[in-house]
N, C-alpha and C positions, 0 to 999 in steps of 0.2 A: 774469410772472416766469419766468425760465428756471430749470432745476434747479440749475445751478452757483450762481446768485444766491441761491437758497433755502438751499443748503448753506452758503454764506458767511455769510448772515444768521444761520443757526442757530449756526455756530461763533462768530460775534461775540457772540451772546447768551450762549452758554456761557462764553466768556472773560470777559464782563462780570460774570456772577454770581460766577465764581471770584475776580476782582479785587476786587469789592465785598465779598465775604465776607472775603477776606484782609485788606483795609484796615480793615474794621470790627472784626474780632477783634484785629488787631494794635494798633489804637488803644486798645481796652479793655485788652488784656494789658499795655500799657506803663504803665498806671496803677499806682501803688504803694498800699500799704494806708493810708498817711497821706492819700491823695487819692482817695477811693472814686469809682467811676463813678456818675454821677447817672442818675436815671430818664430825663431828657431825652436823655442820650447813648445810653442803651440803646434808647430809642424811635427815635432817628435812625438808629442802626445797623440795627435791624430793619426800619425803613421803607425804607432803601436796599436791603437784601437783598430785601424784598418786591417792590420795583419791578423789580429785576433778574430776579426769578423771573417776573414778568408778561411781561417782554421775551422770556424763554425760551418761555413759553406761546404768545406771538404768533408767534415764529419757528417753533416746532413746528407750529402751526396752518397757517402759510403753507407750510411745507415739505411737509406731508402733503396739504393741500388742493390745492395746485398741482402736485403730483408727476405 
């Protein structure tokens, strides 16, 4: 991998975690008190965020290892 490719991969991973976090929190925030968030919905949101964080870890590893 070349350095620009690693930087692009890192930027994509950072953008993905931002988008995932924004979507997950927005989904939960739109719920009203008459329709509380379920355990499953919270789990799915946290799981999506965790996967995005793993992508960032991989991108950082690739960026610094192949620098």
